[in-house]
C-alpha positions in Angstrom: 5.1 22.5 -2.9 8.6 22.0 -5.1 8.6 19.3 -7.9 10.9 16.7 -5.6 7.5 16.9 -3.0 5.0 16.2 -5.4 6.7 13.4 -7.4 7.1 12.1 -4.2 3.9 12.4 -3.1 2.5 11.3 -6.3 4.4 8.1 -6.7 4.1 7.0 -2.9 -0.1 7.3 -3.3 0.3 5.7 -6.8 2.6 2.6 -5.4 0.6 2.4 -2.2 -3.1 2.0 -4.2 -1.0 -0.9 -6.6 -0.1 -2.6 -3.4 -3.0 -2.8 -1.3 -4.9 -3.3 -4.9 -2.7 -6.2 -6.1 -3.3 -7.7 -2.3 -7.1 -7.2 -2.2 -7.5 -9.7 -5.4 -5.0 -12.0 -4.4 -6.8 -12.1 -1.0 -10.1 -12.6 -2.9 -8.7 -15.2 -5.3 -7.4 -17.0 -2.4 -10.8 -17.0 0.0 -12.4 -18.1 -3.1 -10.4 -21.1 -3.5 -9.2 -20.0 -7.6 -5.4 -20.0 -6.0 -4.0 -21.4 -2.8 -3.4 -19.3 0.0 -0.1 -21.4 1.1 2.2 -20.2 -2.1 2.2 -16.9 -0.1 3.5 -18.5 3.1 7.0 -17.2 4.7 8.2 -18.9 7.2 5.8 -19.1 9.9 3.3 -16.9 8.9 0.2 -18.2 6.4 -0.2 -16.9 3.1 -3.0 -14.7 4.2 -1.6 -13.0 7.0 1.2 -12.0 4.4 -1.1 -11.0 2.0 -2.7 -8.9 4.6 0.5 -7.2 5.7 1.1 -6.2 2.4 -2.4 -4.5 2.0 -1.7 -2.8 5.4 2.0 -2.0 4.0 -0.3 0.3 0.9 -2.7 2.0 3.1 0.2 3.2 5.0 2.2 4.0 2.3 -1.0 6.1 1.0 -1.1 7.8 3.7 2.6 8.6 3.7 1.6 10.1 0.1 -1.2 11.9 1.2 0.6 13.7 4.3 3.4 14.6 2.3 0.8 17.1 0.7 -0.6 17.9 3.6 2.8 19.3 5.5 4.2 20.6 2.8 0.9 23.2 1.9 0.5 23.5 5.5 4.2 24.7 6.2 3.4 27.4 3.2 0.9 28.6 4.7 2.6 29.8 7.9 
């Protein structure tokens, strides 16, 4: 694995984990009525839907990061 692929892998995993964690905290706070979910509403989407979408984006970024590592590790074995 090259240094660029390792950097991309670590960056995507860290960014995805960060986005998912922040979304989880904000969803929890809005469900417990500490903050209003309407703060995050955008257009016709409700705030909880926007926060849920951000959490999904974070999970997908992490999955791509782990996939980069698997792709380059399997390519070297062949």
